[in-house]
C-alpha positions in Angstrom: 82.5 148.1 78.7 81.2 150.6 76.0 78.6 153.1 77.0 76.8 155.1 74.3 74.1 157.6 74.0 71.4 157.6 71.3 68.8 160.3 70.5 65.8 159.8 68.2 62.2 161.1 67.9 60.9 158.3 70.1 62.2 155.5 72.3 61.4 152.8 69.7 63.6 154.4 67.1 66.4 154.9 69.6 66.2 151.3 70.5 66.5 150.3 66.9 69.7 152.3 66.7 71.0 150.5 69.8 70.2 147.1 68.3 71.7 148.0 64.9 75.0 149.2 66.3 75.5 147.3 69.6 73.6 144.2 68.7 71.3 142.0 70.8 73.7 141.9 73.8 73.3 145.6 74.5 71.8 146.6 77.9 69.7 149.7 78.4 71.1 151.9 81.2 68.6 154.8 81.0 65.7 156.1 78.9 64.2 159.5 79.1 62.5 162.3 77.1 64.3 165.5 76.1 63.0 168.9 75.1 64.2 169.6 71.5 64.0 173.0 69.8 62.0 173.2 66.7 62.0 175.8 63.9 64.1 178.8 65.0 63.7 177.5 68.6 60.1 178.7 68.8 58.5 175.3 68.7 59.6 172.8 71.3 59.3 169.1 70.6 60.3 166.1 72.7 62.9 163.6 71.6 63.9 160.4 73.3 67.4 159.7 74.8 68.6 156.1 75.4 71.9 155.3 77.1 73.1 151.7 76.3 76.1 149.6 77.2 77.9 146.7 75.7 80.0 144.4 78.0 83.4 143.3 76.7 86.0 144.9 74.5 85.0 145.9 70.9 85.8 148.4 68.3 83.3 150.8 69.8 84.8 153.8 71.7 82.0 155.0 73.8 81.1 157.8 71.4 77.6 159.1 70.7 75.9 157.5 67.7 74.6 160.9 66.7 77.5 163.2 66.8 80.6 161.0 67.4 81.4 162.7 70.7 82.0 160.8 73.9 79.1 160.6 76.3 80.1 163.1 79.0 80.0 161.8 82.6 77.7 164.6 83.5 75.0 163.2 81.3 75.1 159.8 82.9 73.2 158.7 86.0 75.2 158.2 89.2 75.2 154.4 88.9 76.4 154.7 85.3 79.2 157.0 86.2 80.3 154.6 89.0 80.2 151.7 86.4 82.4 153.7 84.0 84.8 154.6 86.8 85.2 151.0 87.8 85.9 149.7 84.3 89.4 148.3 84.1 91.8 150.0 81.7 93.0 147.8 78.8 96.7 147.6 78.0 99.5 145.1 77.6 101.0 146.0 80.9 97.8 145.0 82.8 96.9 141.6 81.4 95.4 140.4 84.7 95.1 136.8 85.9 93.0 134.3 84.0 90.5 131.6 85.0 87.5 131.5 87.3 89.3 133.5 90.1 90.2 136.3 87.7 89.2 139.5 89.7 88.6 141.4 86.5 86.2 138.7 85.3 84.4 138.8 88.6 84.2 142.6 88.5 82.7 142.4 85.0 80.1 139.9 86.1 79.1 142.1 89.0 78.8 145.1 86.7 76.8 143.1 84.2 74.4 141.9 86.9 74.0 145.5 88.2 73.3 146.7 84.7 70.8 143.9 84.0 68.9 144.9 87.1 68.9 148.6 86.1 67.6 147.6 82.7 64.6 145.9 84.4 63.9 149.0 86.3 64.0 151.2 83.2 61.7 149.0 81.1 58.8 150.9 82.4 60.1 154.0 80.8 59.4 152.5 77.4 55.6 152.3 78.1 53.6 155.2 76.7 51.8 157.2 79.5 48.3 156.2 78.4 49.3 152.6 78.9 51.2 153.0 82.1 48.3 152.5 84.4 47.2 149.2 83.1 50.8 148.1 82.7 51.4 148.7 86.4 48.2 146.9 87.2 49.6 143.8 85.5 52.8 144.1 87.4 50.9 144.5 90.7 49.2 141.2 89.8 52.7 139.6 89.6 52.6 139.2 85.9 56.1 138.8 84.4 57.4 142.1 83.1 58.2 140.8 79.6 54.7 139.3 79.4 53.1 142.5 80.5 55.1 144.5 77.9 54.1 142.0 75.2 50.4 142.5 76.1 50.8 146.3 76.0 52.6 146.2 72.7 49.9 143.9 71.2 47.2 146.3 72.5 48.9 149.3 70.9 48.7 147.6 67.6 44.9 147.5 67.9 44.6 151.3 68.1 45.6 153.9 65.5 44.9 156.7 68.0 44.5 156.9 71.7 42.4 154.1 73.3 39.5 154.6 75.7 40.5 153.0 79.0 37.6 150.5 79.0 38.4 149.5 75.4 42.0 149.1 76.4 41.1 146.9 79.3 39.0 144.7 77.1 41.8 144.3 74.5 44.3 143.4 77.3 41.8 140.9 78.8 41.3 139.3 75.4 45.1 139.0 75.0 45.4 137.4 78.5 42.6 135.0 77.6 44.4 133.9 74.4 47.6 133.2 76.4 45.9 130.9 78.9 45.1 127.5 77.4 42.5 125.4 79.1 42.0 121.7 78.6 39.0 120.1 76.9 37.6 117.7 79.5 37.8 114.1 78.4 34.7 112.0 78.9 35.4 109.3 81.5 32.8 107.1 80.0 32.6 105.0 76.9 36.4 104.6 76.5 37.2 102.2 79.2 39.0 102.9 82.5 40.7 106.3 82.7 43.6 106.8 85.1 44.1 110.3 86.5 47.3 111.1 88.5 48.0 114.2 90.6 51.6 115.3 91.3 53.1 118.5 92.8 55.0 120.1 95.6 54.2 119.6 99.3 51.3 121.5 100.8 49.4 122.4 97.6 46.3 120.4 98.4 46.6 117.4 96.1 44.7 114.9 98.3 41.8 117.3 98.9 41.7 118.2 95.2 41.7 114.5 94.3 38.7 113.9 96.6 36.8 116.9 95.0 37.3 115.4 91.5 36.3 111.9 92.6 33.2 113.1 94.4 32.2 115.1 91.4 32.4 112.1 89.1 31.0 109.6 91.6 28.1 111.7 93.0 27.1 113.9 90.0 28.0 111.7 87.0 27.5 108.4 88.8 30.8 106.9 87.6 32.6 103.9 89.2 35.6 105.4 90.9 38.6 104.0 92.8 41.5 105.5 94.7 45.1 104.5 94.7 47.6 106.3 96.8 51.4 106.3 97.1 51.4 109.1 99.6 52.8 107.1 102.5 55.3 109.8 103.7 52.9 112.4 105.0 51.5 111.8 108.4 47.8 110.9 108.3 47.7 111.2 104.5 46.3 107.7 104.0 43.7 108.1 106.7 42.6 111.4 105.1 42.0 109.7 101.8 40.5 106.6 103.5 37.9 108.9 105.1 36.9 110.4 101.7 36.8 106.9 100.3 34.4 105.7 103.0 32.1 108.7 102.6 31.9 108.2 98.8 31.7 104.4 99.1 34.7 103.7 96.8 37.7 101.4 97.2 41.1 102.5 98.2 44.5 100.8 97.6 47.7 101.9 99.4 50.9 101.1 97.5 54.5 101.3 98.6 56.4 100.4 95.4 56.1 100.9 91.7 55.2 97.2 91.2 52.4 97.5 93.7 51.2 100.6 91.9 51.1 98.7 88.6 49.1 95.8 90.2 46.7 98.2 91.9 45.7 100.2 88.8 45.3 96.9 86.9 43.0 95.6 89.6 40.5 98.4 88.8 40.6 98.2 85.0 36.8 97.6 84.9 36.1 100.9 86.7 35.4 104.2 84.9 38.0 106.2 86.8 41.1 105.5 88.9 42.4 108.6 90.8 46.0 108.3 91.8 47.4 110.3 94.7 51.2 110.8 95.1 53.5 112.2 97.7 54.3 115.8 97.6 57.9 116.5 96.7 60.2 119.5 97.1 61.3 120.8 93.7 64.9 120.8 94.9 64.9 117.1 95.9 66.0 115.4 92.7 66.2 111.9 94.3 62.6 112.0 95.5 61.4 113.4 92.2 63.0 110.4 90.5 61.2 108.1 92.9 58.0 109.9 92.1 58.6 109.4 88.4 59.0 105.7 88.9 55.5 105.5 90.5 53.9 107.6 87.8 55.5 105.6 85.0 54.2 102.4 86.7 50.6 103.8 86.8 50.6 104.8 83.1 48.1 107.5 83.7 45.9 108.9 80.9 46.1 112.3 82.5 48.8 113.7 84.8 47.9 117.0 86.5 50.5 119.1 88.3 48.9 120.8 91.3 50.2 124.3 92.2 49.1 126.7 94.9 48.5 130.3 93.8 49.4 131.3 97.4 53.0 130.5 96.3 55.2 133.3 94.9 55.5 133.3 91.2 59.2 132.5 91.1 58.7 129.3 93.1 55.9 128.2 90.8 58.2 128.5 87.9 60.9 126.5 89.8 58.3 123.8 90.4 57.4 123.6 86.7 61.0 123.2 85.8 61.8 120.6 88.4 58.6 118.5 87.8 59.4 118.6 84.1 61.1 115.2 84.5 57.6 113.8 84.9 55.4 114.1 81.8 52.6 116.1 83.2 50.1 117.4 80.6 47.7 119.6 82.6 47.8 122.1 85.5 45.5 122.6 88.4 45.7 125.8 90.4 44.6 125.7 94.0 44.0 128.2 96.8 42.6 131.0 94.6 40.7 132.1 97.7 44.0 132.6 99.6 45.6 135.2 97.3 44.8 138.5 95.5 47.6 138.1 92.9 46.7 135.9 90.0 49.5 136.7 87.5 51.2 133.4 88.4 48.6 131.7 86.2 49.8 133.6 83.2 53.5 133.2 84.0 53.2 129.4 84.5 51.2 128.6 81.4 53.5 130.7 79.3 56.5 128.8 80.6 55.0 125.3 80.7 52.9 125.5 77.5 50.3 123.2 79.2 46.6 123.9 79.6 44.8 124.6 82.9 42.3 121.9 83.8 40.8 123.0 87.1 41.0 125.6 89.8 40.0 125.3 93.4 38.6 128.1 95.6 38.3 126.6 99.1 38.4 123.4 101.1 34.8 122.2 100.8 34.4 118.8 99.1 33.1 118.5 96.5 31.9 122.1 95.9 35.1 124.3 95.8 36.4 123.2 92.4 35.7 124.5 88.9 36.6 123.6 85.4 39.1 126.2 84.2 37.6 129.0 82.1 40.2 131.3 80.4 37.8 134.3 80.4 37.3 134.0 84.2 41.0 133.6 84.8 41.7 136.7 82.6 39.2 138.7 84.6 40.9 137.7 87.9 44.2 139.1 86.5 43.0 142.3 84.9 39.8 142.9 86.8 36.1 143.0 85.7 36.0 144.7 82.3 32.2 144.4 81.7 
């Protein structure tokens, strides 16, 4: 592993040197500001120091890019000194074993993982002080660190000089708004029957959300609505939807196989809307997800919404997006906005999935607690009120 020190007038220039010499695989170990003597040492300026590392053997010798001298251990952080001390010495007399059980390979992987984590922790050092407050607000909202940095960098490009805090917030909010696509609602009338399917993990509120949508179209827009459910695994799921169907005065079909699903949706071809409920599935259960895909394929929905709870940690939301990717969903519904104070998951998921948000839900009341997604409102939840 090669460890090198770079000094420049600012962090950005130092990082350019890192990339030019070590390439894109370099990992940042540390970044800090240094006092630097000016003319005759009477004027003191600050310069930026970046310590970077490159895993693997190369022609680099661990010397400073500025003066050709090795980086002294005393200038490295304790973690960096330990990493350098643990680095195996090359040589023909120490070839080491090969293969997956190679202890040297395992050691390098552990070091690389530790450095990667250290790099994450030092990214904040790249943010200018005047942007640090809003940057940390984004992180507190569980916004992915790379997304937060991209928003900060885009905002910096808008200002030639220092930005007023309120103006900065508005620019960041606008950037968030642009990153959250919302779906244009298709009219359920005039184009024949429209089939709308909801899929998602267990416990996210699919059935209640389905009832809210159906009630909205049946009671407000006076559309002919029907329910079809394949959720026969969850205890009392059918009875819950049957209760909603009776209240709304709409038909309900329960299906157990993809062929029954195909027949049920065809039976309601003269209706305006057919809402299709499905069983919740664990993102880790590939067999059940394949079964779910067979039901959705049989239904041939015009819209497939994945339903995700914002009360779920952001990493699990991204896992769900990846796992349910075997089903061609085209929209996202976020539920339980009333059960969390962190809304960064909206930004993380839409950035990863590249799909628009259609609806959000804010409670359990049917049909009231559901809203058509509004990018400006969602941005304000993440960054706060900037009016």
